[in-house]
C-alpha positions in Angstrom: 149.5 26.8 36.0 147.5 25.0 33.3 147.2 28.3 31.4 151.0 28.8 31.4 151.6 25.3 30.1 149.1 25.8 27.2 150.5 29.2 26.4 154.1 28.0 25.7 153.2 25.6 22.8 151.0 28.4 21.2 153.9 30.9 21.5 156.3 28.4 20.1 154.1 27.6 17.1 153.6 31.3 16.3 157.3 32.0 16.6 158.2 28.9 14.4 155.7 30.0 11.7 156.8 33.6 11.6 160.4 32.7 11.2 160.2 29.6 8.9 158.0 31.2 6.2 160.5 33.8 5.0 162.3 33.7 1.7 164.8 36.3 0.6 164.7 37.6 -3.0 167.9 35.8 -4.0 166.4 32.4 -2.9 163.2 33.1 -4.9 165.2 34.1 -8.0 167.3 31.0 -7.8 164.2 28.9 -7.6 162.6 30.6 -10.6 165.6 29.9 -12.8 166.1 26.3 -11.8 166.2 24.1 -15.0 164.0 24.6 -18.0 162.9 27.5 -20.1 161.4 30.8 -19.0 158.8 30.7 -21.8 157.6 28.2 -24.4 155.4 29.3 -27.4 153.8 27.4 -30.3 152.6 29.1 -33.4 154.1 32.4 -32.2 154.7 35.8 -33.9 156.9 38.4 -32.3 157.2 42.0 -33.6 160.1 44.3 -33.0 160.2 48.1 -33.4 162.6 51.0 -33.2 161.2 54.3 -32.0 157.6 53.0 -32.4 158.1 51.8 -36.0 157.7 48.1 -36.8 161.0 46.8 -38.2 161.0 43.0 -38.0 158.5 40.2 -37.5 159.5 36.7 -36.4 157.0 33.8 -36.8 157.8 30.3 -35.7 156.2 26.9 -35.2 157.9 26.5 -31.8 159.9 29.0 -29.7 161.6 28.4 -26.3 163.0 31.4 -24.4 165.9 30.8 -22.0 165.8 31.8 -18.4 169.3 33.3 -18.5 170.0 36.9 -19.1 170.2 38.2 -21.8 167.3 36.1 -23.1 167.8 33.8 -26.1 165.1 32.2 -28.1 165.6 28.7 -29.6 163.3 28.5 -32.7 162.4 25.1 -34.1 160.0 23.5 -36.5 160.5 26.2 -39.1 160.4 30.0 -38.9 160.3 33.1 -41.0 161.8 36.5 -40.2 160.4 39.5 -42.1 162.5 42.6 -42.5 160.1 45.5 -42.9 160.5 48.8 -44.7 159.5 52.2 -43.3 155.9 51.6 -44.5 155.7 48.2 -42.7 155.8 46.2 -46.0 158.1 43.1 -46.3 161.4 44.2 -47.7 163.1 40.8 -47.3 162.0 37.4 -46.0 164.3 34.9 -44.3 163.2 31.3 -43.6 164.9 28.3 -42.1 164.2 25.0 -40.2 165.6 26.2 -36.9 167.6 29.0 -35.3 168.9 30.8 -32.2 167.6 34.4 -31.8 169.4 36.7 -29.3 166.6 39.1 -28.3 168.5 42.1 -27.0 171.0 42.3 -29.8 168.5 41.0 -32.4 171.1 38.6 -33.8 169.8 35.4 -35.5 171.7 32.3 -36.4 169.6 30.3 -38.9 170.2 26.6 -39.7 168.8 24.1 -42.2 167.2 24.9 -45.6 167.9 28.6 -45.2 166.2 30.9 -47.8 166.6 34.6 -48.0 164.5 36.5 -50.6 165.1 40.2 -51.3 162.4 42.6 -52.6 164.2 42.7 -56.0 163.7 39.0 -56.5 167.2 37.7 -55.8 167.0 34.6 -53.6 169.8 33.0 -51.5 169.9 29.3 -50.6 172.3 28.0 -47.9 172.4 25.8 -44.8 173.7 28.4 -42.3 173.2 32.2 -42.1 173.9 34.9 -39.5 171.6 37.9 -39.5 172.1 41.0 -37.4 169.7 43.9 -37.1 172.2 46.2 -35.4 174.8 46.0 -38.2 172.0 45.6 -40.9 173.9 42.7 -42.5 173.8 38.9 -43.1 176.7 36.6 -43.7 177.7 33.0 -44.0 180.8 30.9 -44.7 178.8 28.0 -46.0 178.2 27.1 -49.6 175.6 29.4 -51.3 173.4 29.4 -54.3 171.9 32.8 -55.4 169.1 32.8 -58.0 168.6 36.1 -59.8 166.4 37.0 -62.8 169.6 36.8 -64.9 170.7 33.4 -63.7 172.1 31.3 -60.8 175.4 32.1 -59.0 177.3 29.6 -56.8 180.0 29.9 -54.2 181.2 29.7 -50.7 180.5 32.5 -48.2 178.4 35.6 -48.7 178.1 39.1 -47.2 175.0 41.2 -47.7 172.8 43.9 -46.3 169.8 42.6 -44.2 167.4 43.3 -47.1 169.5 41.2 -49.6 169.7 44.1 -52.1 173.5 44.4 -52.1 175.6 41.3 -51.7 179.0 39.7 -52.4 179.7 36.0 -52.9 183.1 35.6 -51.2 184.4 32.6 -53.2 182.4 32.4 -56.4 182.4 29.1 -58.4 181.1 28.0 -61.8 181.0 29.7 -65.1 179.9 33.3 -65.5 178.8 35.1 -68.6 179.8 38.8 -68.7 178.1 41.2 -71.0 181.0 43.3 -72.5 178.8 45.3 -74.7 177.3 47.4 -71.8 179.2 50.3 -70.5 178.7 51.9 -67.1 
């Protein structure tokens, strides 16, 4: 009888351990996404490609990737986004203090001391800029200053290609000199 009495606690302990140590995948997934970011990087550089060709390079002082789907990067402490040509050379360079980068759609919202410099030397200064790789365009509704080799342009709002080669200031302001001696 002593053997039977000792066997019951052992069977109970085995049964308890085998049933209490289970987690279904949904419970594990909920635990993994509880509060906080999925990834935090300092001094990071991310490279993006299409069909094996490098198209963009994002470098930042501090990046935090959300745990939600689709993933979103919060970029702080200053960053640069290089738009690369087919040879991998920098075609345009975008810099700002902070931003939000949607990884899947490659959409960037840049804030604070935003500077976009195109390969032809034109440079945009603003406080807010939206950049989209999918549509290959940038735009803003904020005040803008565009410095060109010919002078400086001012206005509110701008639309451009992502390489800042062809752009339009939506509400230009200031005085403009027009060369009427040239014909097209």
